[in-house]
C-alpha positions in Angstrom: 5.7 14.9 -28.6 7.5 11.7 -27.9 9.5 10.0 -30.6 6.9 8.1 -32.6 9.2 5.1 -33.1 9.4 4.4 -29.3 5.7 5.2 -28.7 3.7 2.2 -27.5 0.3 1.4 -28.9 -1.6 3.0 -26.0 0.2 6.3 -26.3 -0.1 6.2 -30.1 -3.8 5.7 -29.8 -4.0 8.7 -27.4 -2.1 10.8 -29.8 -4.4 9.9 -32.7 -7.5 10.4 -30.6 -6.3 13.9 -29.5 -5.2 14.8 -33.0 -1.6 15.3 -31.9 -0.3 12.8 -34.4 -1.8 11.0 -37.3 -1.8 7.3 -38.1 0.2 8.2 -41.2 3.0 9.7 -39.1 3.1 6.7 -36.8 3.1 4.2 -39.6 5.7 6.2 -41.5 8.0 6.1 -38.4 7.6 2.4 -38.2 8.4 2.0 -41.9 11.5 4.2 -41.5 12.7 2.0 -38.6 12.1 -1.1 -40.7 14.2 0.4 -43.6 16.9 1.3 -41.1 17.1 -2.0 -39.2 15.5 -4.9 -41.0 18.5 -5.8 -43.2 20.1 -6.8 -39.8 17.1 -8.1 -37.9 15.1 -9.6 -40.8 11.9 -9.6 -38.8 9.6 -9.1 -41.8 8.5 -11.5 -44.5 6.3 -9.0 -46.4 5.8 -5.3 -46.1 4.0 -3.1 -48.7 4.8 0.5 -47.5 2.3 2.1 -49.9 -0.5 -0.2 -48.8 0.3 0.4 -45.2 0.3 4.2 -45.7 -2.9 4.0 -47.6 -4.5 2.2 -44.6 -3.2 4.9 -42.3 -4.5 7.8 -44.5 -7.9 6.1 -44.5 -7.8 5.9 -40.7 -6.9 9.5 -40.5 -9.9 10.6 -42.6 -12.5 8.2 -41.1 -14.5 8.1 -37.9 -12.6 6.6 -35.0 -13.8 3.0 -34.6 -12.0 1.8 -31.4 -9.1 2.6 -29.1 -6.9 0.7 -31.6 -7.9 3.0 -34.5 -4.9 3.9 -36.7 -2.4 1.9 -34.7 -0.1 -0.4 -36.7 0.1 -4.1 -36.0 2.4 -6.9 -37.3 0.9 -10.3 -38.3 2.8 -13.6 -38.2 3.1 -15.2 -41.6 0.9 -18.2 -40.7 -2.1 -15.9 -40.3 -4.0 -15.2 -43.5 -4.2 -11.7 -45.0 -6.2 -10.9 -48.1 -3.8 -8.2 -49.3 -0.4 -9.7 -48.5 1.1 -13.2 -49.1 0.9 -15.8 -46.3 3.7 -18.3 -47.0 3.9 -20.1 -43.7 7.7 -19.9 -43.6 8.1 -22.6 -46.3 9.0 -22.6 -50.0 6.1 -25.1 -50.4 3.7 -22.1 -50.1 5.8 -19.4 -51.8 3.5 -16.8 -53.4 0.4 -18.1 -51.6 -2.3 -15.4 -51.6 -5.3 -16.0 -49.3 -8.7 -14.9 -50.6 -9.7 -13.6 -47.2 -8.4 -12.4 -43.9 -8.1 -14.6 -40.9 -10.8 -13.8 -38.3 -8.3 -12.0 -36.0 -7.0 -9.9 -38.9 -10.6 -9.0 -39.8 -11.2 -8.0 -36.2 -8.2 -5.7 -36.3 -9.3 -4.1 -39.6 -12.8 -3.6 -38.2 -11.3 -1.8 -35.2 -9.5 0.6 -37.6 -6.0 -0.9 -37.0 -3.4 -0.8 -39.7 -1.9 -4.1 -40.8 1.7 -3.1 -41.3 3.0 -6.3 -42.7 3.8 -10.0 -42.2 6.4 -11.1 -39.7 8.6 -14.0 -40.3 7.8 -17.4 -38.8 9.8 -20.6 -38.6 8.8 -23.3 -41.1 5.1 -24.1 -40.5 5.5 -22.6 -37.0 7.7 -25.5 -35.9 11.5 -25.5 -35.1 13.4 -24.9 -38.3 14.6 -21.3 -38.0 13.6 -18.3 -40.1 16.1 -15.7 -41.2 15.2 -13.5 -38.2 17.9 -12.5 -35.7 17.7 -11.3 -32.1 17.7 -7.5 -32.2 19.5 -7.3 -28.9 22.4 -9.4 -30.3 22.1 -10.4 -34.0 24.4 -13.4 -33.5 21.7 -15.0 -31.4 18.3 -16.6 -32.1 15.2 -14.5 -31.4 13.4 -17.8 -30.5 10.6 -19.3 -32.4 8.3 -19.9 -33.9 7.0 -16.3 -33.7 10.5 -15.0 -34.4 9.6 -12.0 -36.5 6.8 -10.8 -34.2 8.9 -10.7 -31.1 11.9 -9.2 -32.8 9.9 -6.5 -34.6 8.2 -5.3 -31.4 11.5 -5.5 -29.4 13.3 -3.4 -32.1 10.7 -0.6 -32.2 9.5 -1.5 -35.7 5.9 -1.9 -34.6 4.2 -1.5 -31.3 2.0 -4.7 -31.5 2.3 -8.0 -33.2 0.4 -11.3 -33.5 2.1 -14.6 -33.1 1.0 -18.1 -32.1 1.8 -20.9 -29.7 1.6 -24.6 -30.0 4.4 -25.5 -27.6 6.3 -22.3 -26.6 6.2 -20.1 -29.6 5.1 -16.9 -27.9 6.6 -17.2 -24.4 10.1 -18.2 -25.5 10.7 -15.5 -28.2 9.3 -12.9 -25.8 11.8 -14.0 -23.2 14.7 -14.0 -25.6 13.9 -10.6 -27.1 12.9 -8.8 -23.8 9.3 -8.0 -24.6 5.9 -9.0 -23.2 4.4 -12.1 -24.7 0.9 -13.3 -23.8 -0.5 -16.7 -24.6 -4.2 -16.4 -23.8 -6.5 -19.3 -22.8 -7.0 -21.9 -25.5 -10.0 -21.1 -27.6 -10.4 -17.5 -26.4 -9.5 -16.0 -29.8 -10.9 -17.3 -33.1 -8.2 -19.1 -35.1 -10.1 -19.3 -38.4 -7.6 -18.5 -41.1 -4.6 -19.4 -39.0 -2.6 -22.4 -40.2 -3.6 -25.4 -38.0 -0.9 -27.6 -36.4 -2.9 -28.9 -33.5 -6.5 -28.1 -32.7 -5.9 -29.1 -29.1 -2.8 -26.9 -28.6 -2.8 -23.9 -31.1 -3.4 -20.5 -29.5 -2.9 -17.0 -30.8 0.0 -15.1 -29.2 0.2 -11.3 -28.5 3.4 -9.3 -28.3 3.8 -5.7 -26.9 6.1 -3.4 -24.9 3.6 -2.5 -22.2 0.8 -4.2 -20.2 -1.6 -1.5 -21.3 -0.9 -2.5 -24.9 -1.7 -6.2 -24.2 -4.9 -5.2 -22.6 -5.8 -3.0 -25.6 -5.1 -5.8 -28.0 -6.8 -8.5 -26.0 -9.9 -6.3 -25.6 -10.1 -5.9 -29.4 -9.7 -9.6 -30.2 -11.6 -11.2 -27.3 -13.6 -8.5 -25.5 -11.4 -9.0 -22.4 -11.6 -5.8 -20.4 -8.7 -4.9 -18.0 -9.3 -5.9 -14.4 -10.8 -3.0 -12.4 -8.7 -1.0 -10.0 -5.0 -1.6 -9.2 -3.9 -5.1 -8.3 -2.2 -5.5 -5.0 0.7 -7.9 -4.3 -0.3 -11.3 -5.7 0.0 -14.7 -4.1 2.7 -16.5 -6.1 3.6 -20.2 -6.3 7.3 -20.5 -7.4 7.7 -23.8 -9.3 11.2 -24.8 -10.4 9.7 -28.0 -11.9 11.5 -31.4 -12.1 13.5 -30.1 -15.1 15.2 -27.3 -13.1 18.5 -28.9 -14.0 17.9 -27.8 -17.6 17.9 -24.1 -16.6 21.2 -22.5 -17.1 23.0 -21.5 -13.8 22.8 -17.8 -14.3 19.1 -18.1 -15.2 18.5 -20.2 -12.1 20.0 -17.4 -10.0 18.0 -14.7 -11.9 14.7 -16.5 -11.3 15.5 -17.1 -7.6 16.5 -13.4 -7.3 13.2 -12.4 -9.0 11.2 -14.5 -6.5 13.0 -12.9 -3.6 12.5 -9.4 -5.1 8.8 -10.1 -5.4 8.6 -11.3 -1.8 10.5 -8.2 -0.6 8.0 -6.0 -2.6 5.1 -7.5 -0.6 4.0 -10.6 -2.6 3.3 -13.8 -0.9 5.8 -16.3 -2.5 5.7 -20.0 -1.7 7.8 -22.8 -3.1 5.7 -25.3 -5.0 6.6 -28.8 -6.1 4.3 -29.8 -9.0 2.4 -33.0 -8.7 3.4 -36.0 -10.8 0.2 -35.5 -12.9 1.4 -32.0 -13.9 5.0 -33.0 -14.5 3.9 -35.7 -16.9 2.3 -33.1 -19.2 5.6 -32.2 -20.8 5.9 -35.6 -22.4 2.1 -35.8 -23.1 2.2 -32.5 -25.0 5.1 -33.7 -27.2 3.1 -36.9 -28.1 -0.1 -35.0 -28.8 1.7 -32.4 -30.9 3.5 -35.0 -33.0 0.4 -36.9 -33.8 -1.7 -33.9 -34.6 1.0 -32.1 -36.6 1.4 -35.2 -38.7 -2.3 -35.3 -39.4 -2.6 -31.6 -40.2 0.5 -31.5 -42.5 -0.1 -34.8 -44.2 -1.0 -33.2 -47.5 2.1 -31.1 -47.7 4.3 -33.9 -46.4 3.0 -36.5 -48.9 3.4 -34.1 -51.9 6.4 -32.0 -50.8 8.2 -33.9 -48.1 11.5 -33.4 -49.8 11.1 -29.7 -49.4 10.6 -29.9 -45.7 13.4 -29.5 -43.1 14.8 -32.5 -41.3 13.3 -31.3 -38.0 9.7 -31.1 -39.3 10.0 -34.4 -41.3 11.2 -36.2 -38.1 8.3 -34.8 -36.1 5.8 -36.0 -38.8 7.4 -39.4 -38.9 7.3 -39.6 -35.1 3.6 -38.7 -35.2 2.8 -41.3 -37.8 4.7 -44.0 -35.9 2.9 -43.2 -32.6 0.5 -46.0 -31.5 -3.1 -45.0 -31.0 -2.8 -46.3 -27.4 0.1 -43.9 -26.7 -1.8 -41.0 -28.1 -4.8 -41.9 -26.0 -2.6 -42.2 -22.9 -1.3 -38.7 -23.5 -4.8 -37.4 -23.8 -5.6 -39.2 -20.5 -2.5 -37.5 -18.9 -3.8 -34.2 -20.0 -7.2 -34.9 -18.4 -5.5 -35.9 -15.1 -3.3 -32.8 -15.2 -6.4 -30.6 -15.7 -8.0 -32.2 -12.7 -4.9 -31.4 -10.6 -4.5 -27.8 -11.8 -7.0 -26.3 -9.4 -4.9 -27.4 -6.5 -2.1 -25.1 -7.7 -4.4 -22.1 -7.4 -6.2 -23.0 -4.2 -3.9 -20.7 -2.3 -2.2 -18.8 -5.1 -3.1 -16.3 -7.8 -0.2 -17.1 -10.1 2.4 -19.7 -10.9 5.9 -18.4 -11.5 8.1 -20.7 -13.5 10.9 -20.4 -16.1 9.9 -19.1 -19.5 13.0 -20.7 -21.2 16.2 -22.3 -20.2 18.1 -19.0 -20.1 19.2 -16.2 -22.3 18.8 -16.3 -26.1 21.3 -19.0 -27.2 24.2 -18.1 -29.4 23.8 -19.1 -33.0 21.0 -19.0 -35.6 20.6 -22.7 -36.3 18.1 -23.4 -33.5 15.4 -21.5 -31.7 15.7 -22.8 -28.2 13.8 -25.3 -26.1 10.1 -24.9 -25.2 10.2 -27.4 -22.3 9.0 -25.0 -19.7 5.9 -24.0 -21.8 4.6 -27.3 -23.0 2.6 -28.3 -19.9 0.7 -24.9 -19.7 0.0 -24.9 -23.4 -1.5 -28.4 -23.1 -3.6 -27.3 -20.2 -4.8 -24.2 -22.1 -4.0 -21.8 -19.4 -3.1 -18.1 -20.0 0.6 -17.4 -19.6 2.8 -14.4 -20.0 6.5 -13.8 -20.2 7.6 -10.7 -18.3 11.1 -9.3 -18.8 13.0 -10.2 -15.7 16.6 -10.0 -14.5 19.5 -10.0 -16.9 21.7 -13.0 -17.5 25.4 -13.4 -17.5 25.7 -11.8 -21.0 23.5 -8.9 -20.2 20.5 -10.3 -22.0 17.0 -10.6 -20.6 15.6 -13.7 -18.9 11.8 -13.9 -19.0 9.7 -14.8 -16.0 6.7 -16.9 -16.9 3.5 -16.3 -15.0 0.6 -18.7 -15.4 -3.0 -18.3 -14.2 -6.1 -20.4 -14.3 -8.0 -20.7 -17.6 -10.1 -17.7 -18.4 -8.3 -15.4 -16.0 -6.5 -13.1 -18.5 -7.6 -9.9 -16.9 -6.3 -11.0 -13.5 -3.1 -12.3 -15.0 -2.4 -9.0 -16.8 -3.1 -7.0 -13.6 -0.8 -9.2 -11.6 1.9 -9.1 -14.4 1.8 -5.3 -14.2 2.5 -5.5 -10.5 5.3 -8.1 -11.0 6.9 -6.1 -13.8 6.9 -2.9 -11.7 8.3 -4.8 -8.7 11.1 -6.3 -10.8 11.9 -3.0 -12.5 
């Protein structure tokens, strides 16, 4: 039997289904890893070991409900759970106990999954860092805002975890921690019970260590089945974007090497210069995010603004100061970008672009820049960060793959091919 700590969710599900391991054994292995490592990584906001083991024992003595039955999952601490606090990464909501599960958590429980605990988030899922550290190098950020989810999966504390993305909060930490991070199409997964920042931008995020695991989790939450058959070499559009100068030199080399490696493996790889309408979406996303975050956090800011970080306060003030015309102009830019998007995929299956500016930055006082994710989040496209070549310090640099809205199954099939080719 493989070491249970390093077993991915798909193999854990097989072991449970065949009776070769119980959910309790797998959950206990995760808890042991948390006890061993979390003083360093600090990925978890709340874990109740006895409650997690009780869920696992119940799974072991009940009828198998789904392929995810008995498999442990981590849940970002902006997602409501009825049996654990949901504190949103802020002292303003310390001790907050939701009365009900978020819709996605309820789906996991209905599938027989075990909610292992709550993973740390940045403050209100924005930029102010949590206590989490990068498990590959604890002197560096794990990224944000889904800091704990990415770190916990990367460090073998849990095979699957939920995060979220409003700018780059799934893709960036997945890249920094060297795991797979999927941002599905906007609106695909029910966000009831997830703290709202922006209805136009918020999306659930999924973290895993294998494509099979992402397919398993996506099927459970959205009924998205894996693409049938094995995908052949995809047609890839490599877009450096107009902000290529922001990519660190070693990361530029790594991404260019990845594009060459994919071409050598049989993919059709073309250079693509994005249209002005698509390039304009970075600024439009920032404007829309500022205005909608300011509206959605107005109550907390007005009553507890002195307990918010400078970063979040500045964003809210920026949103409040934004003229209605500027907000409407940003919405118009989003519409024009959406109209231009099909031209990217006329002759291509995927867009390949940076996931982040480079390796996880040194230091813990910032979580990195989401600049290369903003446009795709605004367009609501599915995107995935696949671990790519290593940077100058030996840390992973993620390759971001983007597909048309609603094409998760095809994206994951192509991501499998890309990951195998890069490996």
